[in-house]
N, C-alpha and C positions, 0 to 999 in steps of 0.2 A: 062611600057609604056613610062616613062620619058626617059630612055636611048635609046629606039628604035625610038621614035617619037619626043618627045619634045626637048630633048637635041640637037639632030642633027639640028633641025630647029633653035633653039636659037644660036647654035654655028656657023651657017651659017651667022649670023649677027655679026657686030662688038660688042665687049663686052658691051659698054655703051648702044647701041641701044637695045641689048638683055635685059639688066637690065631695061630700060625704058619700054620695051614691057611688062615685068612682072608687073611693076608699073601700066601700063595701064589697067591691069586686076583687079586692086584693087577694083573697084566698084562691080565687079561680085564676087570676092573672099570673100568679106565681107558680102554678102547676107546671111541671117540666114539659108536658105535652103542649100546653098553651104557649109557653115560652119558645119552644122549638118552632112552632107554626109561625108565631109572630116574627121570630128572627129570620125565617125564610122570606117573609114578605118585606120586612123593613130594613134589615141590616145591609149596610153598604160598606164595602172594603176596598181600599186603595192605599198603597203605601205612601202616596203623596199627601194624604190627609193627616198623617201622623205628625204629632208635635211633642216636644219635650219641654216641660215647664217646671221650674223649681226642682229639677232632678227627678221628675216623675214623667213616665212615658204615657202618652194618650193616643188612642187609635185614631181619633178625629177631634176637631176643635169644638164640637157642639156639646155643651153640657146642660144639665138640668139645674136651674137656679134654686136656691133655698126657698122654702115656703110651700112648695108643691107637695113634698113628702116629708112632713114634719116628724113622723114616727117610724120611718124606714119600713113602710108597709108594702111597697110596690117595687122592691129592688129587682126582682126577676123580670117584671114587665119593662122597667126602664132599660135594663140590660138588653132585652130582646129587641126593643125599639131602636137600638143602635146608638145610644148616647155614648159620647167619649168619656164623660165623667158625670157623677151624680153628687150634688150637694144636698145634704140632708139638714133638717132643722127648719127654723131656729130652735135650739134646745136651751133651756134655762136650768140653772142649778136646782131650783125648787119647782115642784109641780105647780102649775097654775092654769086656770081656765081661759085666760085671755079676756078680752073685752066682751061686753054683752052683745047679743045679736039684736038687730042685723048689723053685720060688720064687714060684709063684702057687697059691692054694688057693681052691677054689670052695665057698661055703657056700650051697647052693641053697635050703635052708629059710628062710634069713635074707635071701635075695636080696642077697648080699654077696660080697666077695672079700677075701682077705688077700694082699698081695704084698710081696715083698722083692727086687724085681728088681735094685736097686742101680745104676740108670742104665746099662744096656747101651747102648753108643753106638759108631757108626762113627768118631766124632771130628769136630771142627768143620770141618776141611779137606775131608774126603770128603763130609760132609753138605752143605756149601756148593756143591761142584761138582754134586752130584746135584740139589739143589733148583733151582739156576740152570737146569739143563737141563730139569727137569720144568716149571718155571714157563713156559718158552718154548713148551711143547707144549700146555698146557691154558689156553685163554682163559677169561676171565670168572670167575676164582677169587674167592671171598669173601676178606675180610681174613685174612691169615695172621699168627699169632703164633709165635714160636720161644721155647721154654722152655729156659733154659741152667742147668746145674748144675756142681758141682765134680767134677773128676776124682778118683777115689778115692785114687790114689797121691800126690796133692799134699797136703802138710801144710797145716793150717789157716792158718798164718801166711803161706803163699804163695798163698792162695785168690784174692786180688785180681788177681794177674797171670793166673791161670788163667781166671777169669771174664772178665777184660778181653780175653783172646785170643779167646774164643768170641764175645764181643759184637762185636768189630771185624770178625770173619769173617762173622757172620750178620746183623747189623743191616741191612746194605744190601738183604738179600733178604726182610726181614720188614716187616710193617706196624706191629708192636709187638714188644717183647721182654719176656719174663717171667723174673725172677730167682728161681730155686728154691733157697731156703735152708731148706726145711721138710720134705724127704723124711726119713722115719725110717730109711732103709735105707743111707745113707752115713755111716760113723762120724763123729761129732762135727759133722755138717753143721748141725744145728739150733742150735749155738752161734753161728752167724752171724746168728741173729735177735736176739742181745744188742745193745743199743743202740749201743755203741761200735764193735763190729765191723761192724754193719750200716751205720752211717753212713759208715764208711770205704769199704765196698764200693760203696754207692750213689753216693758222691761220685766214686769212681774211674771208675765206668761213665759218669756224667754228663760227666766230663772228656774222654772219648773219643767222645761221642755227636755226631759232626759231622753226622749225618743227621737229628738231632732226632727220633729214633724215640721214641714213648711207651714208658716203662719201667713195667712192673707188677711187684709183689712178691707172691709166693705164700706164704701163711703157714699154719702148722699150726693145727689145731683145739684143740690141747692147751695153748695159751698161757694164762696167767692174765690177768684183766682189766687189771692194771697193766702187764703185758708188752705186751698189745695196744695200750694207750694209748701206750707208748713207741714201738712200731712205727709207729703213726699219726703221731706227732710227728716221727719220723725221716724218714718219707716226705715229709711237708710241708716239713721243713727242707731236704731234698735235691731238691725239685721233681719228685718221682716222680708219674707220671700216676695210678696207682691201685693197689689191692690186690685180689688174687684169694684168696677165702676159701671153702673151705679145702682143704688137702692131706688125706691119709689120717691116721687117728688110731691111736695106740698103745693106746687104750682098747678094752675088750671088753664094755662094758656092753650088756645086752639081747640077747645072742646066745642062740639056742636050740641051735645046733650046738656040740657039745663039741669044742674044738680048742685046742691049746697052741702053735701055730706062731707064730714071731716075724714081724713085718712090719706094714705099715700096713693098717688096715681101711677099706674103702670100701663104698658101697652103702646100702641102706635103713636099717641100724642107725645111720648117722651123720646121717640127714636132720635130726633135731631138733638135734643138736649143731652142725652146720654153720650151720643157721638161727640158732641162738642167737649164734654168733660174728658172723655177718653183721649181725644186729640190733644187737649191741653196737658193731660198727665203724660201722654207719650212723649211730648216735647220736654217736659220737666224731668221725667225719669231718666231719659237718655240711656236706656238699656240697663240701668242699675237695679231695677226691680221688674218682676213679671207684671203683666197687666191683663186682666180679663174683662171683656166688655159685656155688659148686660143692660137691657132696656130697649124694648120695642123691636126685637128681632123677629121679623116675619118672613123675609125673603133672602135669597142668596146674596142679593146686592147689599143687604144690611150687614151680613157677615163680612163680606169683602171690605166694606167701608170701615168696619171696626178693625179689621186686620191692618188695613192701610193706615189707620190712625194710630197704630202702635200696639194694639191688643194681640196677644198670642192665641187666645181662645175666646169663645163667647158662651153665654148662657141664655136659655130661653125659659119663659114662664107663661106670660099672658098669650104669646103667640101660639103656644101649645093648646090653649083653651079654644082659641078661635080657628086654628088651622087643623087641629087634630093630630093623631099619632103619626101621620105621614110626614109631619113637618121636618123631623130630623133627617129622614131619607131624602126629602126634597132639597134641603139645604146642602147635604153632602153631595148629592148628585149635581147640583148647580156648580159647586166648587170643582168637581171633577170635569164637567163640561167646559168650564172656564179655563182650566189648566190645559185641557186637550186643545182648545181653540187657540190659545196663546202660547203653546209650547212650554208651559211651566213645569218644572220638576219638583216643586215644593210649594207650600202655602206662602212662604216668604216671597218667592218669585211671583206668585199670583197677586200678593198685596202690592208689590212693586209695579206689576203690569196694570193693575187696577188704578193705581195712583197716576201712572203715565196717561192712561186713557182719560181719566177725569181731568187731568191738567190740559190736555189737548182740547177736550170738549168745552 
């Protein structure tokens, strides 16, 4: 039904209007009766799907990437659709509108998006009040991550205080916090991936982490291998829980759609690039950090490739737009079928089996 009715209707609208239309359904989607019905249709349960990452137990390895639900408006729906975790945001300390429209561009032939949203956010204070109220109304939520970024008006030299404000406000409401220093749509933000600045930022957040929330770092797919190695060492030195790889890319390789819009590219064209970064990080990390793979996840094979490359979990965003709400169910069912076929008792065994099959092929 999604592909034949809902997607054509949404794709007839400009991308941000379509996204806002979905947001407008939040009040209906969060109704208990709607959630119960959706859960019966979409939820998949199998103990072999369970993973434990950074001391947190997840029912399955499929998470919602940050950016889809910036204001925690659809928590009931995401839970009913069977996500193993939900990452909210990006949230900035100060309220800000983001960049001017148009700022999302749909590349349907490539199954991709370009966005230059620029962190539109209601601000950490308003977000915290809303999330506290919402969490109290929706039982049995999966683990929640909150992704925090720099306010646009804040100079880079003042970024530490800006991130720290958001962290202190939001960490008590989160199961983990992701530090976003890799969006291409906030001027100079990616400079915070430089080792000295990054170390200062992560140290500052650790110093105020009285709740002992796991901290993850989200990195860009455009970093050089040497820069990635520095990021890994910086995370280890500052006792960071893990890395989320990757954010959107500034590259435009492999596109069939002619487009010259600025912004970060996501979707199928970055599947290989994100996997390459995850594979590199998996080798560099050597089990010392957790790793979450994101970027171009559309098929069960994409999930297994990420797990085999060293990720413990994955996140989806653009795939959800093109494949619809059944994507999470389809990915989890694929993993179950693969484990049944190859006699795997866990996702780690499935990743090993996938690697063996690919090596022979």
